C-alpha positions as CSV (number, residue, x, y, z in Angstrom):
1,X,-18.4,-24.3,-4.8
2,X,-15.3,-22.3,-3.6
3,X,-12.1,-22.6,-5.7
4,X,-8.6,-21.7,-4.8
5,X,-6.3,-19.9,-7.2
6,X,-2.9,-18.4,-6.9
7,X,-1.3,-15.5,-8.7
8,X,1.4,-12.8,-8.9
9,X,0.7,-9.2,-8.6
10,X,3.2,-6.6,-10.0
11,X,2.5,-2.9,-8.9
12,X,4.1,0.1,-10.8
13,X,4.0,3.3,-9.3
14,X,2.6,6.0,-11.2
15,X,2.9,8.8,-8.4
16,X,5.6,9.2,-5.8
17,X,5.3,7.0,-2.7
18,X,5.1,9.2,0.5
19,X,6.1,7.7,3.8
20,X,5.3,8.8,7.5
21,X,5.7,5.4,9.5
22,X,4.0,5.9,13.0
23,X,6.7,5.8,15.6
24,X,4.3,4.8,18.5
25,X,3.8,8.1,19.8
26,X,2.3,11.3,18.4
27,X,5.3,13.2,20.4
28,X,7.7,11.4,18.5
29,X,9.9,13.4,16.2
30,X,11.6,11.0,13.8
31,X,14.2,11.9,11.4
32,X,13.0,11.4,7.8
33,X,14.9,8.1,7.5
34,X,13.2,6.6,10.4
35,X,9.8,7.3,8.6
36,X,10.3,4.8,5.8
37,X,9.6,1.1,6.5
38,X,13.0,-0.9,6.2
39,X,13.4,-4.9,6.1
40,X,16.0,-6.3,8.2
41,X,18.3,-6.4,5.3
42,X,17.9,-2.5,4.8
43,X,15.9,-2.3,1.8
44,X,12.6,-0.1,1.7
45,X,9.4,-1.8,1.9
46,X,5.8,-1.4,2.9
47,X,4.0,-3.8,5.2
48,X,1.6,-5.9,3.6
49,X,-0.9,-4.6,6.1
50,X,-0.8,-1.5,4.0
51,X,-2.1,-3.1,0.9
52,X,-5.1,-4.9,3.1
53,X,-5.9,-1.5,4.2
54,X,-6.0,-0.1,1.0
55,X,-8.3,-3.0,-0.2
56,X,-10.7,-3.2,2.8
57,X,-10.2,-0.8,5.5
58,X,-13.5,0.7,7.1
59,X,-11.9,3.8,8.6
60,X,-10.3,5.5,5.5
61,X,-10.4,5.1,1.9
62,X,-10.5,1.9,0.6
63,X,-11.6,-0.2,-2.4
64,X,-14.6,-1.7,-0.5
65,X,-15.7,1.4,0.9
66,X,-15.4,3.6,-2.6
67,X,-16.5,0.9,-4.8
68,X,-18.5,-1.9,-3.3
69,X,-21.4,0.3,-1.4
70,X,-23.8,-1.8,0.8
71,X,-21.7,-4.8,0.1
72,X,-18.2,-3.1,1.4
73,X,-18.4,-4.9,4.7
74,X,-19.1,-8.3,3.2
75,X,-16.7,-8.0,0.4
76,X,-13.9,-6.7,2.7
77,X,-14.6,-9.8,5.1
78,X,-14.2,-12.2,2.3
79,X,-11.0,-10.4,1.3
80,X,-9.4,-10.5,4.6
81,X,-10.5,-14.0,5.2
82,X,-9.7,-15.7,2.0
83,X,-6.5,-13.5,0.6
84,X,-3.4,-14.9,1.6
85,X,-0.2,-13.0,0.7
86,X,2.9,-14.8,2.1
87,X,5.1,-11.8,2.4
88,X,4.7,-9.7,5.1
89,X,6.8,-6.9,3.5
90,X,6.6,-5.6,0.0
91,X,10.0,-4.7,-0.9
92,X,10.3,-1.6,-3.3
93,X,12.6,-1.3,-6.1
94,X,13.3,0.4,-9.5
95,X,14.4,-1.7,-12.5
96,X,14.9,-4.8,-10.3
97,X,17.1,-3.1,-7.7
98,X,16.0,-2.2,-4.2
99,X,16.1,1.1,-2.5
100,X,18.6,0.6,0.5
101,X,18.8,2.3,3.6
102,X,22.7,3.2,2.7
103,X,21.6,5.2,-0.4
104,X,18.6,7.0,1.5
105,X,19.9,10.3,0.6
106,X,20.2,9.7,-3.1
107,X,16.8,7.7,-3.6
108,X,14.4,9.7,-1.5
109,X,13.4,13.3,-1.4
110,X,12.4,15.1,2.0
111,X,9.4,17.2,1.5
112,X,7.9,19.6,4.0
113,X,4.3,20.7,4.0
114,X,1.4,21.3,6.2
115,X,-1.1,18.9,6.9
116,X,-4.3,20.1,8.0
117,X,-6.2,18.5,11.2
118,X,-9.7,18.6,12.1
119,X,-10.8,22.2,12.1
120,X,-8.0,23.3,10.0
121,X,-5.4,23.2,12.7
122,X,-1.8,23.2,11.0
123,X,0.4,20.2,11.6
124,X,3.8,20.8,10.0
125,X,5.0,17.6,8.3
126,X,8.5,16.6,6.9
127,X,8.1,13.3,5.1
128,X,10.5,11.2,2.8
129,X,9.0,10.6,-0.8
130,X,10.2,8.0,-3.4
131,X,9.4,9.1,-6.8
132,X,7.6,7.2,-9.5
133,X,8.3,4.7,-11.0
134,X,8.7,2.3,-8.4
135,X,7.7,-1.1,-8.2
136,X,6.9,-4.2,-5.8
137,X,5.4,-7.8,-6.6
138,X,4.0,-10.4,-4.5
139,X,2.3,-13.6,-4.6
140,X,-1.1,-14.6,-3.5
141,X,-3.8,-17.2,-3.0
142,X,-7.3,-16.3,-3.2
143,X,-10.2,-18.6,-2.5
144,X,-13.7,-17.4,-3.9
145,X,-16.7,-17.3,-1.7
146,X,-20.2,-16.0,-2.4
147,X,-19.1,-12.6,-1.4
148,X,-16.0,-12.3,-3.5
149,X,-15.0,-14.2,-6.7
150,X,-11.5,-14.5,-8.4
151,X,-12.5,-12.0,-11.0
152,X,-13.7,-9.5,-8.2
153,X,-10.4,-9.9,-6.3
154,X,-8.3,-9.2,-9.3
155,X,-10.5,-6.0,-10.2
156,X,-10.0,-4.8,-6.5
157,X,-6.3,-5.4,-7.0
158,X,-6.7,-2.8,-10.0
159,X,-9.1,-0.8,-8.3
160,X,-6.5,-0.4,-5.1
161,X,-4.1,1.3,-7.9
162,X,-6.5,4.0,-7.9
163,X,-6.6,4.7,-4.3
164,X,-2.7,4.2,-3.9
165,X,-0.3,3.1,-0.9
166,X,1.6,5.1,1.8
167,X,0.2,8.4,3.3
168,X,-1.7,11.0,1.7
169,X,-3.2,8.9,-0.8
170,X,-4.6,9.0,-3.6
171,X,-2.4,12.2,-3.9
172,X,0.7,10.1,-3.7
173,X,1.2,6.4,-4.2
174,X,-1.0,5.3,-7.0
175,X,0.0,2.9,-9.3
176,X,-0.6,0.2,-12.3
177,X,-1.3,-3.1,-11.7
178,X,-0.7,-6.4,-13.7
179,X,-2.1,-9.7,-12.3
180,X,-0.7,-13.1,-13.5
181,X,-2.7,-16.0,-12.8
182,X,-0.5,-19.0,-11.8
C-alpha cells in the first residue's frame, strides 16, 4: 500500500558551488553575475529542477544512473512522479543569511579555466563560484511506490550529495544531507 510522508531536507555544501546558467544561446557571452540564478528578490538560488536532475537525469550523472543499475529508469520515474517539492527555487545562504545580488563581488569568486569539449577542443570558461559552506533547505512530500520506498528516497537524497549540484559536479557542489521526517 502506498503511503505519503512529508519531510524537510537541509543541504550543507562541502565543496564550492559553481554556476554556469545557460542564457539560451551558445553564442551568448554573459557576465559572471548573470550566470548565477537569482530569485525575484535578488537572492542566489538553484532551480529545484537542478536537484531533480541530480537525482534522476538520464543524460548526465545522477543518483538513479550511478546507484540503481538496471532499475535506474523505474526508480527515476517513481521519483519524478511521486516526489513533490513545493519550492521551485532553492535559496542559498550561509549562517541563515541569503547571498544577495547586491553583494555579488564580496560573496562570489570568479574563476577562469578551460573546459574540454568532445575531441579535446578547448572551451575557455569564466564562472562564478560560491565557496563552501553554503546551505539550502526545502520541504518535500513523497508517496511510496513499488519502485521507490520512503527509505530509498531518503537514501537517494544522501547519495545526491555525492554527485552534487550546479555545474562541473562532483568536482564542485557536493554536500552533506540532513533529512527530517515531519
